[in-house]
N, C-alpha and C positions, 0 to 999 in steps of 0.2 A: 348344449345347443343341438337341436335336431340336425341331421345331415342335410335335410332339405333346405334349411336356412343357411347352413355353412357353405353349401355348394350351389345354392339357387337352382335346385333340380326342377325339371318340368314334371307335369303330370301326363300319364298315358291314358288315352281313351281308345276303345276298340268296339266295333260293331261286328260281331261274329255270327255269320250265317252258315247255312249248310254248304254253300258254294264258295263264298269269299269271306275273308276277314279284312275289314277296313280298319286301319290303325292310324293314329295321329298323336301329336303331342300338343299339350296346352301349356302355354307360358305367358309371359307378360304381354306378348303381341297377339294372343288369341290362339286359335287352332291353326296348326301348321304341320308341314312334313307329312301330308296324307299319303298313305300307300295302300294299295289293294293287293292282297296275297291270296292265291288260290289255296283253299284248305287242303286239297288233295296233294299238294306239293310238300306238306309238312306233317310229320307223324303225330304231332300233338299241338295244343294251343301254347304250351310252354315253348316249344320249338319255334312256332311262328312268331311269337312275341320276341324271343331271343334273336331271331333273324332280323326282325324289323329294327330293334333297338341297336344292334351291332351295326346295321347298315346306316341308319340315320344319325347315330351319335358317334360312329366310327370308334367304338370301344366295346369290349366285352367284360369290363370291370364293373362289379356291382358295388353300390347301387347306381343305376342310371336314371331312375325316376323316383319321385318321392311318394306318389300315390297313383292309383289307377282306378278307372271305372270301365267296366265291361258290360256290353249288352249282348246277350247270347240267345240264340234261337232254341229255347228249351226252358223247362221249369227250373227254378232256382230256390226251391223251398228248403233244401238241405245243404250241408257242406259240400257234398258230392254233386257236381253238375254234369249232366249228360245232354248233348245236343239231340234234338228230336229226330232230325233227318241226316245226321252225320255221326260217325263213330267217336268223335272227340269226347273225352270225359276228363274231368279234373276236380281236385279238391281245392276249395277256396282258400283254406288255411295253408295248404302246402304251396299253392301258387304265390300267396302273399309272402311266405317265408323265402321261396325260391328267388323272388324278385327283390327281396329286402325292402318291402314297402311299409310305409307308416300306416297306410290305409288302403283297403281294397273294397270297392263297391261292385257287386255283380247283380244285374237285374235282367229280366226278360227283355228281348230286343224291342218288343212293342210297348213295353213299359217306358223305355227310353224315348221312343217316338212320341208317346202320349205326353210325357213330361214336357216335350218341346212345343206342343201345339198351342199353349196360351201365348207363346212368344213369337209365333209366326207373323210375318208381315204380309202385305198384299202380294209381294213378289215371290212368296214361298208356296203359294197354292192357287189353284183355279177352282172357282165355284161351278158346280154342275147342278142346274135346276134352281128353284126358288128357295125361299126361306131366309130368315135373318137370325143370326146367332144372338142368344140371350147372354148378357154378361154375367159372369160368376155362376155359370150353370155347368153341369157335368158335360164332358166331352168324350166322344168315343173315337177309337182308331181301329182300322182294319186294313190288312195289306196282304194280297196274294203275291207270293214269290216262289221260292223253293218249297215253302209250306204256306200256311195261312196264319198270319199273326193277328192278334186281337188285344187291345188294351184300352185304357181310359184314365181320366183324371177327374176328381171331384174337388170342388172348392172347399177350403178350410180357412181358418183365420190366418191372414197374412201369407197365403200360398195355396198350393195344390197338393192333394194326396193322390199318388199314382195307384192304379189298380192293376194287379197282375193276375193273369189266369191263362187258361188254355182253351179259349173260346173258339179257336179254329177247328176244334174236334167235336163241336156240337153236331147233332144229327142234321143232315141236309134233307129238307122237305121240298117236294115239287110245287111249282106254281101253275103248271099246265099239264094237260094229259101227255104231251110229248115229253116233258121233263120226267113225269112219272114213269114212262116207259124206259127212259134212259137210266133212271135210278134203279128200277127193277133189274135191269140188265147188269148194272154195276154191283147190285146186291149179290148176284151170283158169284162175283169175283172176290168181294171183300166181306168180312164178318160184319163190319159196320161202315156204312157209307156216310162219312163225316163231311162237313163243309170243305175241309181241306182236300178230300178226294176229288173234288171238282174245281175248287177255287184255288188253284196253284199252278205252277208250271206242269208238274206231272198230271194235275187235274185236267188241264186242257187236252193233254194226250188221252186221258181216260174218256173225256167227252167225245172227242173225235173218233176214237176206236169204237165206242158204243154206237155212235151214229152210223158209221160205215157198216158195222155188224148188223144193225137193224135193216140197213138197205141191202144187205147181202152182196156187198162189193168188197174187193180186197183193200186192206188198209195200206197206206203209204207210211214209211218210217219217218214221219215228220218229227221235228223237235218242237217244243213249245213256241220258240221264236218263229219257226216256219208257219205254224198254224195261225199265228196272229199277223203274218206278213200280208199286207194289202194286196200285193200282186198274186200271191198264192190263193188268198181268199176269193179273188176275182174269178179264178178259173176252177176252184174246187169248192162246190157248194157245201160240202161237209165241214170243211174248215170254217167257212163263213158262219154256218149254223152253230158250230162249236163255240165260236167267239161270241155270237149273239146270246147263246144260252148261258155262257160264262158271265156275261155282264148282267143279265137278268137275275141269275141266281145270286150274284153278289149283292144285288139290290135287296133280295129277300133277307139275306143274312145281315146286311147293314141295317135294314129296317128293324130286325129283331134286336140288334145291339142297341139301337136308338131307344126302343121301347124299354128294354131291360135297364138301361142306365138313366133313362129320362134325360137323354143327351141333348138338351135344348141349346147347349153351346156349340153343337155341330158334330158331324161325323166326318173324319178325315180318312182318305184312302191313300195308303202308302204302298210300299213294296215295289218290286222290280217290273211288274207287268202292266198295271193300269196306266201309269204315266206315259208309257210308250205307245199306248193306243191313240193318244191325241184326240182329235175331234171325233174319231170313231166312237170313243167311249161316251162323249157328250151326246151324240146322236143315238146311242143305244137305248135299250129298254131298262137301263139301270134305275133311273130316277122314278119312272112310272112304277116299277116293281117296289122300289123303296117305300113309296107312299101307299101301295096297294095292301092296306091292312083293314079293310072294311070300315067299321065305324070309327077307327082310329086314324083314318086318312087325314082329317083336318089337323090333328096333332102332329103327324109326321110332315105335313106340308109346311109347317112352320120351321122345321129343322133344316138348316143348310147342309149340303154335302160338298166336300172339297177334295180335289185330287192334289196330293202333296207334290210339289215340284222342287222343293229344297233338295240339293244333291246329297246331303248327309244329315238328315233330320235326327238320327240317333245321336250324332255328335253334339248337336245343340242340347238335347236332353241330358246327355251324360255330363256336359259342362255345367249345366244347371245343378245337377246332383252333387257335383264336386264343390260347388259354391255353398252348399247348405252346411 
């Protein structure tokens, strides 16, 4: 008899980003014992998981869980997984053996979010602009946070097939002359100006610094949260313009994603930045830019765009993957 059946062990799920690792257990009562750990406080993902399990289960004896599903902010094509914007790296096989797991699933963080999208309810997201989702059609997901995550799902018989990639690193293209000037300035700093260079927390800082540099005024050492703060935006026009440009550029990349996937099932915007913008995002140039694809405008106008408000969308996706 497997240990999981003998001791009725729970499953572990974790959403591991560059800043925080969100962990929880999945048992008979669903997702529970959610904790958020700062990655910088732990030398490795093994240490963070060990700290979490010891705390919530009040034991350090293995095995503590029967299986685990991890969503990580980085590519997972090989056994060795390295986060894109954080020094954590681990072997999937070694982690499974270390935790004495019967099964370990590791996917990109936005693959997990994408898996969750077909199961969202009306309370899990807010629509921005028009469009009506087509049932059983591809769905795209994009999310600015510490980096820029991109994912999707396509319908298959009796389910959905997740798509995993590194779409956040596509080349950022300008939609206006002003954006071209900003991207030219950033080109002097970076070998490649990807979408993530402007559509992320650090990207907001990059936009702000480029704008003040073009204006010839000193930059303030703002954090991304300060740049998006309505009070600061009210008194600092460069912060305000950085946020406006951020939203419009996100529309460009989201529209590209919709065309690439044929995402008639909708585009969902997740991550830690956009949901906090609230009505400011709804009133921004995002949706106009999303549809601004010349003769493909009518096609994009049919596609709905949503801001994800579910507090832990990756957990929902990881739970679905464990059920398979």
